[in-house]
C-alpha positions as CSV (number, residue, x, y, z in Angstrom):
1,M,15.5,24.7,4.6
2,S,14.3,27.0,7.3
3,I,11.7,25.5,9.4
4,F,9.2,27.0,12.4
5,A,8.4,24.9,15.4
6,F,6.8,25.0,18.6
7,V,8.8,23.8,21.5
8,G,8.3,20.3,22.7
9,E,7.7,19.1,18.8
10,S,9.4,16.2,17.7
11,I,11.9,16.4,14.7
12,L,9.8,13.5,13.1
13,A,6.4,15.3,13.1
14,L,8.0,18.5,12.2
15,A,9.7,17.2,9.3
16,R,6.2,15.5,8.1
17,K,4.7,18.9,8.5
18,A,7.3,20.5,6.3
19,N,7.4,17.6,3.8
20,V,10.6,16.5,4.8
21,A,11.4,12.5,4.0
22,I,12.4,11.1,7.0
23,D,11.8,7.0,7.0
24,A,9.7,6.0,10.2
25,P,8.9,2.3,9.6
26,C,7.5,2.2,13.3
27,S,5.8,5.3,12.7
28,G,7.8,7.0,15.4
29,N,7.3,5.0,18.4
30,G,11.3,4.7,19.0
31,S,11.4,0.9,18.3
32,C,13.2,0.8,14.6
33,G,16.0,3.2,15.0
34,K,15.7,4.1,11.1
35,C,14.8,7.8,11.5
36,R,18.6,9.1,12.2
37,V,19.5,12.3,12.3
38,K,22.6,14.5,12.7
39,L,22.4,17.5,15.3
40,I,24.9,19.9,13.4
41,S,24.3,23.0,15.9
42,G,22.1,24.2,18.8
43,T,20.1,21.7,21.2
44,V,17.2,19.3,21.4
45,E,15.8,17.4,24.0
46,S,16.5,13.9,22.9
47,E,16.1,10.3,24.6
48,E,18.9,7.8,24.3
49,S,18.2,4.8,22.5
50,R,19.6,1.3,22.2
51,H,19.9,2.2,18.4
52,L,22.6,4.4,18.7
53,T,26.0,3.7,20.5
54,Q,27.4,6.2,23.1
55,E,29.8,7.2,20.2
56,E,27.2,8.1,17.8
57,Y,25.1,9.9,20.5
58,E,28.2,12.0,21.2
59,D,28.7,12.6,17.7
60,G,25.6,14.4,17.6
61,W,23.3,11.3,16.0
62,R,19.7,11.4,17.3
63,L,16.3,9.6,16.4
64,A,14.1,12.1,15.1
65,C,10.9,10.7,16.7
66,L,12.7,10.7,20.3
67,S,14.3,14.1,19.9
68,K,11.9,17.4,20.6
69,V,12.4,20.9,19.8
70,N,13.8,23.3,22.6
71,G,15.3,26.1,20.9
72,D,16.9,26.8,17.6
73,A,18.8,23.9,16.1
74,T,20.4,23.0,12.7
75,V,19.7,19.2,12.1
76,N,21.0,17.1,9.0
77,V,18.8,14.5,7.3
78,P,21.1,12.0,5.8
79,D,20.4,10.5,2.4
80,I,19.7,6.9,3.6
81,A,17.0,8.5,6.3
82,S,15.0,9.2,3.1
83,A,15.9,6.6,1.0
84,Y,12.4,4.8,1.2
85,K,11.5,7.2,-1.4
86,G,14.1,5.6,-3.9
87,R,15.0,7.3,-7.0
88,L,11.8,7.4,-9.3
89,K,13.0,4.9,-12.2
90,V,11.0,5.0,-15.4
91,T,12.0,2.7,-18.5
92,D,11.1,3.1,-22.0
93,L,11.3,-0.9,-22.2
94,S,13.9,-0.5,-25.4
95,T,16.0,-3.4,-24.0
96,Q,15.3,-7.1,-25.4
97,A,14.8,-8.1,-21.7
98,E,12.2,-5.5,-20.7
99,K,10.5,-6.5,-24.2
100,A,10.5,-10.1,-23.6
101,V,9.0,-9.9,-20.1
102,F,6.0,-7.8,-21.4
103,M,5.5,-9.5,-24.5
104,Q,5.3,-12.5,-22.3
105,M,2.7,-10.9,-20.1
106,Q,0.6,-10.2,-23.5
107,E,0.8,-13.6,-24.9
108,A,-0.2,-15.0,-21.4
109,L,-3.6,-13.1,-21.5
110,E,-4.4,-14.2,-25.2
111,H,-3.3,-17.9,-23.9
112,A,-5.9,-17.6,-21.3
113,G,-8.7,-16.5,-23.8
114,L,-8.7,-12.8,-22.5
115,T,-7.5,-10.8,-25.4
116,K,-7.1,-7.3,-25.8
117,D,-10.2,-5.4,-26.3
118,S,-10.1,-1.8,-25.2
119,K,-13.6,-0.2,-25.0
120,L,-12.1,3.0,-25.5
121,T,-11.8,4.6,-29.0
122,A,-10.8,7.3,-31.0
123,I,-12.9,8.7,-33.9
124,P,-12.4,11.2,-36.3
125,L,-15.4,13.8,-37.2
126,K,-15.7,16.3,-39.8
127,L,-19.0,18.6,-39.0
128,T,-20.9,20.4,-41.3
129,P,-20.3,24.2,-39.7
130,P,-23.7,25.7,-38.5
131,T,-25.4,28.8,-40.6
132,L,-28.3,30.9,-40.5
133,D,-30.3,27.9,-41.9
134,D,-28.6,25.1,-39.6
135,T,-28.7,26.3,-36.0
136,M,-28.5,23.0,-34.4
137,P,-26.4,23.3,-30.8
138,D,-23.0,22.2,-30.8
139,S,-23.8,19.6,-28.4
140,E,-26.5,17.9,-30.7
141,R,-24.3,18.5,-34.1
142,L,-21.3,16.5,-32.3
143,L,-24.1,13.9,-30.9
144,R,-25.6,13.3,-34.3
145,A,-22.4,13.1,-36.4
146,A,-20.9,10.5,-33.7
147,C,-24.1,8.5,-33.9
148,K,-23.3,8.0,-37.6
149,V,-20.1,6.4,-37.0
150,L,-21.1,4.6,-33.6
151,K,-24.6,3.6,-35.0
152,P,-26.0,3.1,-31.6
153,E,-29.6,1.7,-31.4
154,N,-31.0,5.0,-30.3
155,M,-29.6,8.3,-29.8
156,S,-30.3,8.1,-26.2
157,D,-27.7,5.8,-26.3
158,L,-24.8,8.2,-26.6
159,K,-24.2,11.0,-24.3
160,L,-21.6,14.0,-23.9
161,A,-19.5,14.4,-20.7
162,F,-20.0,17.8,-18.8
163,T,-16.2,18.4,-19.5
164,V,-16.6,18.1,-23.2
165,L,-19.5,20.4,-23.2
166,K,-17.7,23.2,-21.5
167,K,-14.6,23.0,-24.0
168,L,-16.5,22.1,-27.4
169,P,-17.8,25.5,-28.6
170,D,-13.9,26.9,-28.8
171,V,-12.7,23.4,-29.8
172,L,-14.9,23.2,-32.7
173,R,-14.4,26.6,-34.2
174,Q,-10.9,26.3,-33.4
175,S,-10.6,23.3,-35.7
176,D,-12.9,24.2,-38.4
177,F,-15.3,21.6,-37.2
178,N,-13.0,19.0,-38.2
179,V,-12.1,17.0,-34.8
180,N,-11.5,13.8,-32.8
181,I,-13.8,12.7,-30.2
182,V,-12.7,9.7,-27.6
183,V,-15.6,7.7,-26.5
184,D,-16.0,5.2,-23.4
185,C,-17.8,2.4,-25.2
186,F,-17.8,0.3,-22.1
187,D,-21.2,0.4,-20.9
188,K,-24.6,2.1,-22.2
189,P,-25.2,4.9,-23.0
190,Y,-21.8,5.4,-24.5
191,E,-20.0,8.6,-23.6
192,I,-18.0,11.0,-25.5
193,I,-15.5,11.9,-22.8
194,D,-12.7,14.1,-24.9
195,V,-13.1,16.0,-28.0
196,L,-9.7,17.5,-29.9
197,A,-8.7,19.2,-32.9
198,A,-8.3,16.9,-36.1
199,G,-5.1,14.9,-36.0
200,D,-2.9,12.0,-35.0
201,L,-4.3,10.7,-31.8
202,D,-3.4,7.9,-29.6
203,I,-5.2,6.9,-26.2
204,Y,-3.6,6.0,-23.1
205,G,-4.1,4.3,-20.1
206,L,-2.3,3.4,-16.8
207,A,-2.0,0.1,-14.7
208,I,-1.1,0.7,-11.3
209,D,0.1,-1.3,-8.4
210,I,-0.1,0.6,-5.0
211,G,1.7,-1.3,-2.7
212,T,2.2,-0.6,1.1
213,T,6.0,0.1,-0.3
214,T,6.2,0.5,-3.6
215,V,4.0,2.0,-6.6
216,S,4.3,0.8,-9.7
217,C,3.0,2.1,-13.0
218,L,2.9,0.8,-16.6
219,L,2.0,3.2,-19.4
220,V,-0.2,1.5,-22.2
221,N,-1.2,2.4,-25.8
222,L,-4.9,1.5,-25.6
223,T,-5.3,1.5,-29.4
224,T,-2.5,-1.4,-29.8
225,G,-2.5,-2.7,-26.4
226,K,1.1,-2.4,-26.0
227,I,3.1,-1.5,-22.8
228,I,5.3,1.6,-24.0
229,S,6.6,2.7,-20.5
230,K,6.9,1.6,-17.0
231,A,7.9,3.5,-13.6
232,N,8.2,3.0,-10.0
233,T,8.7,4.9,-6.9
234,G,8.4,4.7,-3.2
235,N,4.8,5.0,-1.8
236,G,5.0,8.6,0.1
237,Q,2.9,7.1,3.2
238,I,5.7,5.0,4.4
239,R,6.8,8.0,6.4
240,Y,3.6,7.2,8.5
241,G,4.8,4.0,9.2
242,A,5.9,0.8,7.4
243,D,2.5,-1.1,7.8
244,V,-0.9,-0.4,7.7
245,I,-1.7,-0.4,11.2
246,N,0.3,2.4,12.0
247,R,-1.0,4.3,8.9
248,I,-4.7,3.5,9.9
249,I,-3.8,4.9,12.9
250,E,-2.2,8.0,11.7
251,Q,-5.4,8.5,9.7
252,Q,-7.4,9.0,12.6
253,K,-5.4,12.0,13.8
254,P,-6.6,15.3,12.8
255,D,-6.6,16.0,9.0
256,G,-5.0,12.3,9.1
257,V,-7.4,11.3,6.1
258,S,-6.6,14.1,3.8
259,R,-2.9,13.6,4.3
260,L,-2.5,9.9,3.9
261,A,-4.6,10.5,0.5
262,A,-2.2,13.1,-0.3
263,A,0.8,11.2,0.6
264,V,-0.3,8.5,-2.1
265,V,-2.1,11.1,-4.7
266,S,-0.3,14.2,-4.6
267,E,3.3,13.2,-3.7
268,T,3.5,9.7,-5.4
269,L,1.3,9.2,-8.1
270,V,1.3,12.8,-9.7
271,P,5.0,12.6,-10.0
272,L,5.1,9.4,-11.3
273,I,2.6,10.1,-14.1
274,F,4.1,13.2,-14.7
275,A,7.8,11.4,-15.3
276,L,6.2,8.8,-17.7
277,C,4.4,11.2,-19.8
278,E,7.6,13.6,-20.0
279,D,9.7,10.5,-20.9
280,M,7.4,9.5,-23.9
281,R,6.6,13.0,-24.5
282,I,2.8,12.8,-24.5
283,S,-0.1,15.0,-22.6
284,S,-1.0,13.3,-19.2
285,E,-4.7,14.6,-20.2
286,T,-4.4,11.7,-23.0
287,I,-4.8,9.4,-20.5
288,Y,-8.3,8.1,-20.7
289,E,-8.4,4.7,-18.4
290,V,-6.7,4.2,-15.3
291,T,-6.8,0.2,-13.4
292,I,-5.7,0.2,-9.6
293,A,-4.6,-2.8,-7.7
294,S,-3.9,-2.6,-4.4
295,N,-4.6,-4.0,-0.6
296,T,-7.7,-3.0,1.1
297,T,-6.4,-0.8,3.2
298,M,-4.4,1.2,0.9
299,N,-7.8,1.6,-1.3
300,H,-9.3,3.1,1.6
301,L,-6.4,5.6,2.1
302,L,-6.1,6.5,-1.3
303,L,-9.9,7.5,-1.7
304,G,-10.0,9.0,1.8
305,I,-12.1,6.4,3.3
306,N,-12.0,6.0,7.0
307,A,-10.1,2.6,7.2
308,N,-10.1,2.4,11.2
309,H,-12.8,-0.4,11.3
310,L,-10.6,-2.7,9.3
311,R,-8.0,-3.0,12.3
312,M,-10.6,-3.7,14.9
313,E,-12.9,-7.2,15.2
314,P,-14.8,-8.0,13.4
315,Y,-12.6,-6.2,10.9
316,I,-15.1,-4.7,8.4
317,P,-14.0,-2.4,5.4
318,A,-16.1,0.3,3.9
319,F,-16.2,-2.0,0.5
320,F,-15.2,-4.9,-1.3
321,E,-16.2,-3.5,-4.9
322,I,-16.6,0.1,-5.9
323,D,-18.0,1.5,-9.2
324,P,-15.3,3.5,-11.2
325,I,-14.5,7.1,-10.6
326,K,-13.0,9.7,-12.4
327,G,-9.5,11.2,-12.1
328,S,-11.0,14.4,-11.2
329,D,-12.6,12.8,-8.3
330,I,-8.9,12.5,-6.6
331,G,-6.7,15.0,-8.0
332,L,-5.0,12.8,-10.4
333,N,-3.0,14.3,-13.2
334,V,-5.1,12.5,-16.4
335,S,-8.2,13.6,-18.2
336,P,-10.6,14.7,-16.1
337,E,-13.2,12.1,-17.5
338,A,-10.6,9.2,-17.5
339,K,-12.1,6.2,-15.6
340,I,-10.3,4.8,-12.6
341,S,-11.3,1.2,-12.1
342,F,-10.1,-1.0,-8.5
343,A,-9.4,-4.7,-8.5
344,P,-11.8,-5.9,-6.1
345,N,-11.1,-6.9,-2.5
346,I,-12.2,-9.9,-0.9
347,G,-11.3,-9.6,2.5
348,S,-9.8,-6.8,5.2
349,Y,-6.4,-7.9,4.7
350,V,-6.6,-9.3,1.3
351,G,-7.5,-7.0,-1.5
352,G,-7.1,-6.3,-5.2
353,D,-3.6,-6.4,-5.5
354,I,-4.2,-10.4,-4.8
355,T,-7.3,-10.8,-6.8
356,A,-5.3,-9.5,-9.3
357,G,-2.4,-11.3,-8.9
358,T,-4.7,-14.7,-8.7
359,L,-5.8,-13.8,-12.3
360,S,-2.5,-13.6,-13.8
361,G,-1.0,-16.3,-12.1
362,M,-4.0,-18.2,-14.0
363,L,-4.7,-20.2,-10.7
364,W,-8.5,-19.9,-11.9
365,K,-7.3,-22.3,-15.0
366,R,-4.9,-24.7,-13.4
367,E,-6.1,-28.6,-12.9
368,E,-3.2,-29.1,-10.1
369,M,-3.0,-27.8,-6.8
370,A,-1.3,-24.2,-6.6
371,L,0.1,-21.9,-4.3
372,L,0.4,-18.3,-4.9
373,I,2.9,-16.3,-2.3
374,D,2.9,-12.8,-2.4
375,L,5.9,-11.1,-0.4
376,G,5.9,-7.6,0.4
377,T,5.3,-5.4,3.3
378,N,2.4,-8.2,4.2
379,G,2.4,-11.7,3.6
380,E,-0.7,-12.8,1.2
381,I,-1.3,-16.7,0.4
382,V,-3.8,-18.3,-1.9
383,F,-4.4,-22.0,-2.4
384,G,-6.3,-23.9,-4.7
385,N,-7.0,-24.7,-8.6
386,K,-9.6,-24.3,-11.0
387,D,-12.5,-25.7,-8.5
388,F,-11.7,-23.4,-5.6
389,A,-9.6,-20.8,-4.0
390,V,-9.1,-20.2,0.0
391,A,-6.9,-16.8,0.7
392,C,-5.3,-15.1,3.4
393,A,-2.8,-12.6,5.0
394,C,-0.1,-12.9,7.5
395,S,0.9,-10.2,10.0
396,A,4.5,-11.2,8.9
397,G,5.6,-7.3,9.7
398,P,7.8,-5.3,7.5
399,A,10.8,-7.8,8.0
400,F,10.9,-8.5,4.2
401,E,11.2,-4.9,3.6
402,G,13.9,-4.2,5.8
403,G,12.0,-3.0,8.7
404,D,12.5,-4.5,11.9
405,I,15.9,-5.5,11.3
406,S,18.7,-3.0,12.4
407,C,20.7,-2.5,9.0
408,G,17.6,-3.6,7.0
409,M,16.5,-1.6,4.0
410,R,14.2,-2.0,0.9
411,A,15.6,-3.4,-2.4
412,T,17.2,-0.5,-3.8
413,D,20.7,0.5,-4.8
414,G,23.0,-0.2,-2.1
415,A,21.2,-3.1,-0.4
416,I,23.1,-6.3,0.0
417,E,20.8,-8.7,-1.9
418,A,22.4,-11.8,-1.8
419,C,25.1,-13.9,0.2
420,T,27.2,-16.7,1.1
421,I,29.4,-17.7,4.5
422,D,32.3,-19.8,4.4
423,A,31.8,-22.7,6.7
424,K,35.5,-22.4,8.1
425,T,36.2,-18.9,8.1
426,M,33.2,-17.7,8.6
427,Q,33.9,-15.0,6.1
428,P,30.9,-13.7,3.8
429,S,30.7,-12.9,0.4
430,F,27.8,-10.8,-1.1
431,N,25.9,-9.1,-3.8
432,V,25.1,-5.3,-3.7
433,A,22.3,-4.3,-5.8
434,G,23.6,-1.4,-8.6
435,G,27.2,-2.3,-7.3
436,G,29.2,-0.1,-5.0
437,A,29.6,-0.1,-1.3
438,P,26.5,-1.7,0.5
439,V,24.4,0.4,2.7
440,G,22.4,-2.2,4.3
441,I,20.4,-5.6,4.0
442,C,17.2,-6.3,1.9
443,G,14.5,-9.0,2.3
444,S,16.5,-11.4,-0.2
445,G,19.9,-10.9,1.5
446,I,18.6,-11.2,4.8
447,I,16.8,-15.0,4.1
448,D,20.5,-15.8,2.5
449,I,21.9,-14.4,5.5
450,V,20.2,-16.3,8.2
451,A,20.1,-19.3,5.9
452,E,23.8,-19.1,5.7
453,L,24.6,-18.6,9.4
454,Y,22.3,-21.7,10.1
455,R,24.0,-23.7,7.5
456,T,27.3,-22.9,8.9
457,G,26.6,-24.0,12.6
458,I,27.1,-20.2,13.6
459,I,23.6,-19.8,14.9
460,D,21.3,-22.8,16.0
461,G,17.8,-23.3,15.5
462,K,16.5,-20.6,18.0
463,G,18.6,-18.1,16.2
464,K,21.6,-17.6,18.6
465,F,25.0,-17.3,18.0
466,N,27.2,-20.7,19.0
467,R,30.1,-20.0,17.5
468,E,32.7,-17.2,18.1
469,G,34.9,-15.5,15.7
470,S,36.4,-12.2,14.3
471,R,33.1,-11.4,13.0
472,I,30.9,-12.1,15.9
473,F,30.5,-9.6,18.7
474,R,28.4,-9.7,21.9
475,D,27.2,-6.2,24.1
476,E,27.1,-6.1,27.9
477,Y,23.9,-8.0,27.8
478,G,25.5,-10.8,25.8
479,I,23.5,-10.5,22.5
480,G,25.5,-11.4,19.6
481,R,25.8,-9.9,16.4
482,Y,27.6,-10.8,13.2
483,I,29.3,-8.1,10.9
484,I,28.7,-8.6,7.5
485,E,30.7,-5.7,6.2
486,F,32.8,-3.2,8.4
487,G,32.1,0.4,8.6
488,K,35.5,1.2,6.6
489,N,34.0,-0.3,3.7
490,T,30.2,0.7,3.9
491,D,28.7,3.5,2.3
492,T,27.4,5.0,5.6
493,S,30.7,4.3,7.5
494,R,28.6,2.1,10.2
495,D,28.9,-1.8,10.4
496,I,26.5,-3.8,8.5
497,V,25.4,-6.4,10.9
498,I,22.9,-9.1,12.1
499,S,22.0,-9.3,15.7
500,E,20.3,-11.8,17.5
501,T,17.3,-9.5,18.0
502,D,17.3,-9.2,14.2
503,I,17.4,-12.8,13.6
504,D,14.5,-13.5,15.9
505,N,12.2,-10.6,14.2
506,F,13.3,-12.5,11.0
507,I,12.2,-16.2,12.3
508,R,8.6,-14.7,13.4
509,A,8.5,-13.2,10.1
510,K,9.1,-16.2,8.1
511,G,7.0,-18.2,10.8
512,A,4.1,-16.1,9.8
513,I,4.5,-17.3,6.1
514,F,5.0,-20.9,6.9
515,S,1.8,-21.1,9.6
516,A,-0.3,-19.4,7.0
517,V,0.2,-21.7,4.1
518,M,-0.3,-24.5,7.0
519,S,-3.6,-22.8,8.0
520,L,-5.0,-22.8,4.9
521,I,-3.8,-25.9,3.5
522,S,-4.5,-28.3,6.9
523,P,-8.4,-27.6,7.3
524,L,-9.1,-28.8,3.6
525,G,-7.2,-31.9,4.2
526,F,-4.3,-31.2,2.0
527,S,-0.3,-31.2,2.8
528,P,2.5,-29.7,1.6
529,E,3.2,-32.9,-0.6
530,D,0.1,-32.1,-2.6
531,I,1.2,-28.9,-3.6
532,E,2.5,-29.1,-7.3
533,C,3.2,-25.9,-8.2
534,V,4.0,-22.6,-6.0
535,M,4.3,-19.1,-7.4
536,V,6.2,-16.4,-5.6
537,A,5.2,-12.8,-6.4
538,G,5.9,-9.2,-5.0
539,G,9.1,-7.3,-4.9
540,I,11.2,-9.2,-2.9
541,G,10.4,-12.7,-5.0
542,S,12.8,-12.0,-7.5
543,G,16.1,-12.2,-5.5
544,I,15.0,-15.1,-3.1
545,N,17.1,-18.0,-3.0
546,I,14.2,-20.9,-2.9
547,K,16.6,-23.5,-1.4
548,N,17.9,-21.0,1.2
549,A,13.8,-20.1,1.8
550,I,13.2,-23.9,2.4
551,R,16.2,-24.4,4.8
552,I,15.2,-21.9,7.1
553,G,11.6,-23.1,6.9
554,M,9.7,-20.1,5.3
555,F,8.3,-22.1,2.3
556,P,7.3,-25.5,2.1
557,D,10.1,-28.6,1.5
558,L,9.2,-29.3,-2.0
559,P,11.3,-29.5,-5.1
560,A,13.1,-26.2,-6.2
561,E,11.3,-27.2,-9.7
562,K,8.3,-26.6,-8.5
563,Y,8.7,-23.0,-7.4
564,S,8.6,-20.3,-10.0
565,Y,9.0,-16.5,-9.4
566,I,6.1,-14.7,-11.4
567,G,7.0,-10.8,-10.6
568,N,5.0,-8.2,-9.8
569,S,1.7,-10.4,-10.4
570,S,-0.7,-7.5,-8.8
571,L,0.6,-4.9,-11.5
572,S,0.1,-7.7,-14.4
573,G,-3.5,-8.5,-13.5
574,A,-4.4,-4.6,-13.7
575,Y,-2.8,-4.7,-16.9
576,A,-5.0,-7.4,-18.0
577,M,-8.1,-5.4,-16.3
578,L,-7.1,-2.5,-18.2
579,V,-6.9,-3.8,-22.0
580,S,-9.2,-6.4,-21.7
581,S,-12.9,-6.1,-20.8
582,K,-13.0,-10.1,-20.7
583,A,-10.0,-10.1,-18.2
584,R,-12.0,-7.4,-16.1
585,E,-15.0,-9.8,-15.9
586,K,-13.1,-12.7,-15.0
587,L,-11.4,-10.8,-12.3
588,F,-14.8,-10.0,-10.7
589,E,-15.5,-13.8,-11.4
590,V,-12.4,-14.9,-9.7
591,A,-12.8,-12.6,-6.9
592,K,-16.4,-13.7,-6.0
593,S,-15.1,-17.2,-6.0
594,M,-12.2,-17.1,-3.3
595,T,-13.0,-17.6,0.1
596,Y,-11.3,-15.4,2.4
597,V,-9.7,-16.7,5.7
598,E,-9.1,-14.6,8.5
599,L,-6.3,-16.1,10.6
600,S,-6.6,-13.3,13.6
601,T,-9.5,-15.5,14.3
602,N,-8.2,-19.1,13.4
603,P,-8.0,-21.0,16.6
604,G,-5.1,-22.9,15.4
605,Y,-3.0,-20.3,13.7
606,M,-1.3,-19.1,16.7
607,D,-0.2,-22.7,17.6
608,S,1.1,-23.3,14.3
609,F,2.9,-19.8,14.3
610,V,4.5,-20.5,17.6
611,A,5.6,-24.2,16.1
612,A,7.1,-22.4,13.0
613,C,9.4,-19.9,15.1
614,F,12.2,-22.1,14.9
615,I,14.9,-22.9,12.1
616,P,13.6,-24.5,10.2
617,H,10.6,-25.8,12.6
618,T,9.6,-27.8,15.5
619,D,8.6,-30.5,13.3
620,V,11.1,-31.4,11.7
621,S,9.2,-34.1,9.6
622,L,7.7,-31.3,7.7
623,F,11.6,-30.5,6.8
624,P,13.4,-34.0,6.4
625,G,16.9,-33.5,6.0
626,R,16.8,-29.6,6.6
627,S,17.2,-29.6,10.2
628,S,21.1,-29.1,10.4
C-alpha cells in the first residue's frame, strides 16, 4: 500500500489516517511499546525506546508512535501489531456445547419469569386490488387490511413508516397485492415497519455487547426466540487507545467524534453483521430489532455524542437512558426502520453492560449476598441481593487484556492462557490458546504466572525477584525478568517474558479490583465472609484459575465453590432484552434500583488501593494461609 505523508507525521497517525491497523493501547504516548513496525527501506526520524533493544533497533524495528516521516520509506506492519482486530469468528451453534450454553440462557429467562414475547410480528395479507370503482390509496388499503387482523381499538392506533410508504406502490403491484407486513407492536400506535412480497418470512434481531476491547453479537430468530448464530471481533476503536480515557481524548480532536463513531459502526459492527447474515444466508434487511449493552463511554462514542464530560469532575454523562433509535440513524446495515434499544447506564463508568449483566446474573432475585465481578478492559463490581444493589467501576487499567504488560496480548490464538512453574527447577509449563507456538500472554495467563512466581518464592510480596536461575535475567538497572519461553520457540522469535515492571503494573490492576470490592462492602457493614456467591463475568473470566486469583489477592479469600463463571453476562442481558418485553422492563427497574458509587471521590478508596498493592495484601488477616 502506498500512502502520501507529510514530513513530521508519525507512522501511527499515518496508519490511522489510512485505516491500517496498528495496536496502540497507550494511544501513541510511547509507554506501552505495542506499536512495533519494521523499517524496510528509507529513513524515518525515530526516538529510541526502552521497549526496543539496541539489536532490535539496529535491525529496523521502531515504535510507530515515536517515528516521524522525513522522506520516502517502506515500513512493514507485522501481523501481531494488528492482532487487536482479531479474526472475526462466526459460530452457527451446530455443536452440542454451543447449543447447551444458549439453551441454558433461554431456560434461565423462563425460570426468572421473563418469558419470550417479542413485540415484532410478521403478518400475511391478501389485499383487494384497486379498480375504477375502488380508488382507495395504497396506504389506506394496507392499513385497513392490517386492522382486520390486528384489531386495534382505533385505526389511528396503527401507522405506516415512511420507508414503507416509499416502497409500497411497487411491492403491492409486483406481488399482485399478496404481501407480508412486519409490525412493531411494542407501543401504541403500532407501526408497520416493512412490507414484502408474500412468502415464508422469518424476522430477526441482534443482541450486541460492545466492549472496550471486543464486540460480540447474537443473531436471533424473533419468531421462535432461538439464537441461531453468534460472532465476535475486536472493537475498531482500540487503535485510538486501550482505555476509554484515551478514546475520549481522541474524540476531542478535529473530526474525532465522527472518527470514533465510524470505528465502531463502519469498521466493526457493519462487517460483523454482514458476516453473520452471509453465514446464515439471510438478508440483513430482515433484522428488525437490535439491543445493545455497552459501557457509558462506548454508548457516547457509538452515537457520536461528546463524552468529554465523563472524564472530568463531576463526571456527568449526556444521558443514562435513551429512547430507541433507528438503524438508519447511525448507518447500521439492518432494516432502516429497525429499532435499536440500549441497556440503561447508571453512572459515568458503570453502563448498560453492567445493568444487563446484573439482570442476567439474576442478582435481583437472590436472597443471599452476592458479588458480580466483570473483568475486561475495565473492572466493574456489583454487590447486593434482591433488596439492594451497589455498583462501582475501578481504574484497573488494561492489564487484564494484556495492556501495560511487555508481552501481553488479548485472549486470542497464540496467547499463553494458563501456566504452572516447578518450584525446584523454575521451569514453566503452559497452555497456548489455539495450540501452536506462543505469541504473548493474555490476562488469565498473567494471573497464573504471577501466582506461580509468588508460590514458588521466585518473587516476593512486592513483586521483586529474589531467586536466581537460568530463566531469570536482569538489565543494567537491576530490573529482573523471567523468561517464560525463549525466542527460538515463539511465533515472533522474541523471548516471552514477564518483568518486575510488568508485575508492578499487574499488582496495581489486581489491587484495584480487590480494593473496589472492599470499598463497596465495608461502608455497608459487610466483610468478605458475608459474601455467599461470587459471579465472575467477562472475556477473561473463562480462563481464570480462581485459586490463583485468590492467592495473589485479586479476589476475596472465600471457598472456591462460592465462585462461578457466568460468561458474557452483558451479552446474555442484551439477549434477554431482545426477546422478552418483561425482561426489558425488569432491566430498567433493576437499573433504577442500583446505587452508583464513584470511587474517584471516595475518600477511603485510595488508602484501600495502596494497601492492596502487595501480594496478597498488606493486611494478611484478609488472606489467612495465603501470605506465603
